[in-house]
C-alpha positions in Angstrom: 0.0 0.0 0.0 1.4 3.5 -0.8 2.8 5.4 2.1 0.2 8.2 1.8 -2.6 5.7 1.9 -1.2 4.1 5.1 -0.9 7.6 6.6 -4.4 8.6 5.8 -5.8 5.2 6.9 -4.0 5.7 10.3 -5.5 9.2 10.6 -9.0 7.9 9.8 -8.8 5.1 12.4 -7.5 7.4 15.1 -10.4 9.7 14.4 -12.9 6.8 14.5 -11.7 5.2 17.7 -11.2 8.6 19.4 -14.9 9.2 19.1 -16.1 5.9 20.6 -16.7 7.3 24.0 -20.3 8.1 24.9 -21.4 11.7 25.3 -23.9 12.7 27.9 -26.8 14.9 27.2 -26.6 18.5 28.5 -29.5 20.4 29.8 -30.0 24.1 30.4 -32.8 24.9 32.9 -34.4 21.6 32.1 -34.1 22.0 28.3 -32.1 19.7 26.1 -29.1 21.5 24.6 -28.7 21.1 20.9 -25.3 22.1 19.5 -25.2 24.1 16.3 -22.0 24.8 14.5 -22.1 27.9 12.1 -19.4 29.6 10.0 -20.8 33.2 10.2 -19.3 36.0 12.2 -20.0 39.7 12.6 -23.5 41.0 11.6 -24.2 37.7 9.8 -23.5 35.7 12.9 -25.7 38.0 14.9 -28.5 37.7 12.5 -28.5 33.9 13.0 -28.1 34.3 16.7 -31.3 36.4 16.7 -33.1 33.5 14.9 -31.6 31.0 17.5 -32.9 33.3 20.3 -36.3 33.4 18.7 -36.5 29.6 18.4 -35.4 29.2 22.1 -38.1 31.6 23.1 -40.8 29.8 21.0 -40.8 26.6 23.1 -39.6 25.1 26.4 -38.1 21.7 25.5 -35.0 22.5 23.4 -32.1 25.0 23.8 -30.0 25.6 20.7 -26.5 26.7 21.4 -24.8 28.3 18.4 -21.0 27.9 18.2 -19.1 30.0 15.7 -16.6 27.6 14.0 -13.8 28.6 11.6 -12.8 26.2 8.8 -16.1 24.5 9.5 -16.2 22.2 6.6 -12.9 20.4 7.6 -13.7 20.3 11.3 -17.2 19.0 10.6 -15.9 16.1 8.5 -13.3 15.3 11.2 -16.0 15.3 13.9 -18.3 13.0 11.9 -15.5 10.6 11.3 -14.6 10.7 15.0 -18.2 10.1 16.1 -18.4 13.5 17.8 -20.4 15.8 15.4 -22.6 18.6 16.5 -26.4 18.2 16.3 -26.8 20.5 13.3 -24.4 22.6 11.2 -24.4 25.3 8.6 -22.5 24.8 5.4 -22.6 26.0 1.7 -24.8 24.5 -1.0 -21.8 23.1 -2.8 -21.2 20.8 0.2 -24.5 19.0 -0.3 -23.3 16.5 -2.9 -19.9 15.6 -1.4 -21.3 15.1 2.1 -24.3 13.1 0.9 -22.2 10.9 -1.5 -19.9 10.0 1.4 -22.9 9.2 3.7 -21.7 12.0 6.1 -25.2 13.6 6.5 -28.7 12.3 7.0 -31.3 12.5 4.2 -34.2 14.8 4.9 -36.8 14.0 2.3 -39.0 12.0 4.6 -38.8 14.7 7.3 -39.6 17.4 4.8 -42.6 15.5 3.5 -44.0 15.1 7.0 -43.4 18.8 7.7 -45.1 19.9 4.5 -41.9 21.4 3.1 -42.5 20.9 -0.6 -41.0 22.3 -3.8 -43.7 25.0 -3.8 -42.2 26.4 -0.5 -38.9 27.4 -2.2 -37.5 29.2 -5.1 -36.7 26.3 -7.5 -32.9 26.8 -7.7 -32.5 26.5 -3.9 -34.7 23.5 -3.7 -32.4 21.9 -6.3 -29.2 23.0 -4.7 -30.2 21.1 -1.5 -30.6 17.8 -3.3 -28.3 14.9 -4.2 -29.6 12.4 -6.8 -33.2 13.4 -6.1 -33.0 13.2 -2.3 -32.9 16.2 0.0 -29.9 16.4 2.4 -30.1 20.0 3.4 -32.4 23.0 3.9 -31.5 26.4 2.5 -30.8 29.5 4.6 -29.5 32.7 3.0 -29.4 32.7 -0.8 -27.4 34.6 -3.4 -27.3 35.4 -7.1 -24.9 37.5 -9.1 -25.4 40.6 -11.1 -23.7 43.5 -12.9 -22.7 46.3 -10.5 -21.8 49.7 -12.0 -20.5 53.0 -10.6 -23.0 55.7 -11.6 -20.5 58.6 -11.0 -18.0 57.1 -13.3 -20.7 56.6 -15.9 -21.7 60.3 -15.7 -18.1 61.4 -15.9 -17.6 59.4 -19.1 -20.7 60.9 -20.7 -22.9 57.8 -20.2 -26.4 57.7 -18.8 -25.8 56.6 -15.1 -29.2 55.0 -15.1 -28.7 52.9 -18.2 -26.5 49.8 -17.7 -25.3 47.8 -20.8 -27.9 45.5 -22.2 -25.7 43.4 -24.4 -22.1 42.1 -24.4 -21.4 44.5 -27.3 -22.7 47.4 -25.4 -20.7 46.3 -22.3 -17.5 46.4 -24.4 -18.3 49.8 -25.8 -19.0 51.2 -22.3 -15.8 49.6 -21.0 -13.8 51.5 -23.7 -15.4 54.8 -22.7 -14.8 54.2 -19.0 -11.2 53.2 -19.3 -8.6 55.9 -18.5 -4.8 56.1 -19.0 -2.0 58.2 -17.5 0.5 60.1 -19.7 2.7 56.9 -19.9 -0.1 54.8 -21.2 -0.8 53.0 -17.9 -4.4 52.1 -17.1 -5.5 54.1 -14.1 -9.2 53.3 -14.4 -10.8 50.3 -16.0 -14.3 50.2 -17.4 -14.5 46.4 -17.1 -12.1 43.5 -16.9 -13.3 39.9 -16.9 -10.5 38.9 -14.5 -11.6 41.4 -11.8 -12.7 40.2 -9.2 -11.9 36.9 -10.9 -13.8 34.6 -8.6 -16.1 33.0 -11.2 -13.9 32.5 -14.3 -15.6 29.2 -15.0 -19.0 30.9 -15.5 -18.5 33.1 -18.6 -19.8 30.5 -21.0 -23.3 30.6 -19.5 -23.8 34.1 -20.7 -23.0 32.8 -24.2 -25.4 29.9 -24.0 -22.8 27.3 -22.9 -22.6 24.7 -20.2 -19.7 23.0 -18.5 -21.4 19.6 -18.7 -24.1 18.5 -21.2 -25.2 15.7 -18.9 -23.9 13.9 -15.8 -21.3 11.9 -17.7 -20.1 14.4 -20.4 -17.8 17.3 -20.1 -18.8 20.0 -22.6 -16.4 22.8 -21.9 -15.0 22.7 -25.4 -18.4 23.6 -26.9 -18.6 26.5 -29.4 -20.5 28.6 -26.9 -17.8 28.2 -24.2 -15.0 28.9 -26.7 -16.8 32.0 -27.9 -17.0 33.2 -24.3 -13.3 32.6 -23.7 -12.5 34.4 -26.9 -14.4 37.4 -25.6 -12.4 37.2 -22.4 -9.2 37.1 -24.4 -10.3 40.1 -26.4 -9.8 42.3 -23.4 -6.2 41.1 -23.0 -5.6 42.0 -26.7 -7.4 45.3 -26.5 -5.8 46.6 -23.3 -2.6 44.5 -23.4 -1.6 41.8 -20.9 1.3 43.7 -19.5 -0.8 46.9 -19.0 -3.6 44.9 -17.2 -1.0 43.2 -15.0 0.5 46.6 -14.0 -3.0 47.9 -13.3 -3.8 44.9 -11.1 -0.4 45.3 -9.3 -1.1 48.9 -8.6 -4.5 48.0 -7.1 -3.4 45.1 -4.9 -0.1 46.5 -3.8 1.2 43.1 -2.8 -2.0 42.1 -0.9 -3.2 38.6 -1.5 -6.8 39.5 -1.0 -8.5 42.9 -1.5 -12.0 41.5 -2.0 -14.4 42.9 0.6 -11.9 45.6 1.7 -11.4 49.3 0.9 -8.8 48.3 -1.7 -11.4 46.4 -3.7 -11.1 48.0 -7.2 -14.8 48.6 -7.6 -15.2 50.0 -4.1 -12.1 52.2 -4.7 -13.6 53.6 -7.9 -10.9 52.1 -10.1 -13.1 49.7 -11.9 -16.5 50.9 -13.2 -18.3 47.6 -13.7 -18.0 44.1 -12.3 -19.9 40.9 -11.6 -20.7 40.5 -7.9 -23.1 38.7 -5.6 -26.0 40.1 -3.6 -23.6 40.6 -0.7 -21.9 43.4 -2.6 -24.3 45.9 -1.0 -22.8 45.1 2.4 -19.3 45.8 1.1 -20.4 49.1 -0.4 -22.1 50.2 2.8 -19.1 49.3 4.9 -16.2 50.5 2.7 -17.7 53.0 0.2 -20.9 54.3 1.8 -21.1 57.4 -0.5 -20.9 55.5 -3.7 -23.6 56.0 -6.4 -24.1 52.5 -7.8 -26.6 50.3 -9.6 -27.2 46.6 -10.1 -28.8 44.8 -13.1 -28.6 41.4 -14.8 -25.3 40.9 -16.5 -25.8 41.2 -20.2 -25.7 38.1 -22.5 -24.2 37.6 -25.9 -27.5 36.5 -27.3 -30.5 38.9 -27.1 -32.8 35.9 -26.6 -30.8 34.8 -23.5 -32.0 37.0 -20.7 -31.5 37.1 -16.9 -28.5 34.8 -16.7 -27.1 34.6 -13.2 -25.0 32.3 -10.9 -26.8 31.1 -7.7 -25.7 29.5 -4.5 -27.0 29.4 -0.9 -26.0 28.6 2.6 -27.5 25.4 4.1 -28.3 23.6 7.3 -27.5 19.8 7.5 -27.9 17.0 10.0 -24.5 15.4 10.4 -24.3 11.6 10.5 -24.1 10.7 14.1 -26.0 13.8 15.3 -26.7 13.1 19.0 -30.2 14.7 18.8 -31.4 14.6 15.1 -35.1 15.0 16.0 -34.6 18.1 18.2 -32.1 19.5 15.6 -34.7 19.0 12.9 -37.2 21.1 15.0 -34.7 24.0 14.8 -34.1 23.5 11.1 -37.9 23.6 10.4 -38.2 26.8 12.4 -35.4 28.5 10.3 -37.3 27.6 7.2 -40.5 29.2 8.4 -41.3 32.5 6.6 -40.9 34.6 9.7 -37.6 33.2 10.8 -36.2 33.1 7.2 -37.1 36.7 6.7 -35.5 37.7 10.0 -32.3 35.9 9.0 -32.2 37.2 5.4 -33.0 40.7 6.4 -30.2 40.6 8.9 -27.9 39.5 6.1 -29.4 42.1 3.7 -30.2 39.4 1.2 -33.5 38.1 -0.3 -35.3 35.0 0.9 -34.8 31.5 -0.5 -38.5 30.9 0.0 -41.2 31.3 -2.7 -43.3 33.7 -0.6 -42.0 37.0 0.8 -43.9 39.5 2.9 -44.4 43.1 1.9 -42.8 44.1 5.1 -39.6 42.3 4.2 -39.2 44.3 1.0 -40.1 47.5 2.8 -37.5 47.0 5.5 -34.7 45.6 3.3 -32.1 48.4 2.9 -30.6 47.0 -0.4 -32.2 49.2 -3.1 -31.6 46.5 -5.7 -32.7 43.5 -3.7 -35.5 42.6 -6.0 -33.1 42.4 -8.9 -31.2 39.6 -7.2 -34.4 37.9 -6.1 -35.9 38.0 -9.6 -32.7 36.5 -11.0 -33.0 33.6 -8.6 -36.4 32.8 -10.2 -35.0 33.1 -13.8 -35.0 29.9 -16.0 -31.4 30.9 -16.9 -30.1 30.8 -13.3 -27.2 28.3 -12.9 -24.7 26.8 -10.5 -21.4 24.9 -10.9 -22.4 21.4 -11.9 -22.1 18.7 -9.3 -19.7 16.1 -10.6 -17.3 13.5 -9.1 -14.4 15.7 -10.2 -15.6 19.1 -9.1 -12.4 20.2 -7.3 -10.1 19.2 -10.2 -12.5 20.5 -12.8 -12.7 23.9 -11.1 -9.0 24.2 -10.8 -8.4 23.1 -14.4 -10.8 25.7 -15.7 -9.1 28.4 -13.6 -5.7 27.4 -14.9 -7.0 27.3 -18.5 -8.5 30.7 -18.1 -5.2 32.1 -16.9 -3.5 30.9 -20.1 -6.3 32.4 -22.2 -6.1 35.8 -20.5 -2.3 35.7 -20.8 -2.7 34.9 -24.5 -0.4 31.9 -24.2 -3.1 29.4 -25.4 -6.1 29.8 -27.6 -9.4 29.1 -26.0 -10.0 26.1 -28.3 -6.6 24.6 -27.4 -7.0 25.3 -23.7 -10.4 23.8 -23.4 -9.5 20.8 -25.5 -6.8 20.1 -22.9 -9.3 20.5 -20.0 -11.8 18.3 -21.8 -9.3 15.5 -22.4 -8.0 15.5 -18.8 -11.3 15.9 -17.1 -13.3 13.5 -19.2 -10.8 10.7 -18.4 -11.1 11.5 -14.7 -14.9 11.6 -14.9 -15.1 8.3 -16.8 -13.0 6.7 -14.0 -15.3 8.0 -11.3 -18.4 7.0 -13.1 -17.1 3.4 -13.6 -16.2 3.2 -10.0 -19.6 4.4 -8.8 -21.5 2.2 -11.2 -19.5 -0.8 -9.9 -20.6 0.0 -6.4 -24.2 0.7 -7.4 -24.1 4.3 -6.2 -24.4 6.1 -9.6 -27.9 7.3 -10.2 -27.9 10.3 -12.5 -31.5 9.6 -13.6 -32.6 10.9 -10.2 -31.1 14.3 -10.8 -33.7 17.0 -10.9 -32.3 19.8 -12.9 -30.2 19.8 -16.1 -28.8 23.2 -15.1 -27.1 21.5 -12.1 -26.1 18.3 -14.0 -26.3 16.5 -10.7 -24.0 13.6 -10.2 -21.5 13.0 -7.4 -18.5 14.8 -6.0 -15.5 12.8 -4.9 -13.6 15.1 -2.6 -11.5 13.9 0.4 -12.1 17.1 2.2 -10.3 16.2 5.4 -7.0 15.8 3.5 -7.8 18.4 0.8 -5.4 17.9 -2.2 -3.3 20.9 -3.2 -3.1 19.6 -6.7 -4.7 16.9 -8.8 -1.6 14.9 -9.7 -2.3 11.3 -10.9 -0.3 9.7 -8.1 -2.3 11.5 -5.4 -5.5 10.4 -7.0 -4.4 6.8 -7.1 -3.3 6.9 -3.5 -6.7 8.2 -2.4 -8.5 5.5 -4.4 -6.3 2.9 -2.7 -7.3 4.4 0.7 -11.0 4.2 -0.1 -10.7 0.6 -1.3 -8.8 -0.3 2.0 -11.5 1.4 4.1 
């Protein structure tokens, strides 16, 4: 057995046997204590604490104790493997499939049916994001979608109508030219728009051109003509504004910092970039770091006039970990959070919209985000999408990022870069599908939405791989066979 497999097996067994001791129930004033791990801090954490307090006040049997936990995804998997998980935990929607496929969380479909929580209770995309192969394993909490943000002051200074965002990709390109400024040496000092800023969703551009990363659960389609056209559009910015000039501009913005996102140095918040794609949370950053900014938000324009209201979606979730000491009591809390009153309390505290289908008039009146309905409407769009759930999600995501770097640096053509990604990732996917079919755990026919291409992640999160080298993959497969 390879050394790395032996090492990981040892770690796994230590975790398992370290968790074999019994854990006594705790009570607070005669009420059973339910432990809830959550990732949020600051005002987001306080918003959920307010919901927890409301639940605790609503009944006299259960006391939910919220514990803020950093690096929650890793610690949660370790606790599950060790037999010492919390009763309930908050994760992100992209964790649903990997946790469910590894039997690390309890299915919820039966509980939801008994509670009357049906598809009609939710916006469709968030119903789907909580499923794995047709079975629910999570409940949504705060949702998000993406949109185009633009700086109205910079529009006005460039002679553009500050209340008229671009409606097409061609118009976006034209606006970007008019909004870009140079110094006397030809250096960019203000960018109208650059596809690589903020750069968090480089995998997504093809969707605004009618593309998809996967055509079905077993087929990588990144090399489609739509995706190549989108990447050529990305590369056109590098040709137009020059790779070296863009890099100098980025360097001047970041000034050696590894992360300027959600900080005063963020290029959009600093007034150095006039337009960008950002999530609904962008309002919070503006209020904190650029409170006087004149800004707007609208659907990001598509290449095809017939393709409207395209947006990325994701959400936070609540799950019942495998081995939860008090799953029934934890479920009572989860149900409470998914009531309209509690959900609106939470989402209003986060300054987001609700993941539920119904929203009260009071919620809209009290929400301070002036464009909150733009993001909510995008969540209901038939063209909303998420990264496809696939056995090779981690490698696929990284491969696309690496390919997009070569495309933006003009060292590879989009067609060549995407052919390379398709070749590598299709081989990996084929291997995972064969493995799961052999075990009888491959059920793509249960998937509920082609926009998610639901299949299965295979991610060993506890020992997260830095890279996707072949030997590392083989070692992990050997470990799984041994276990």
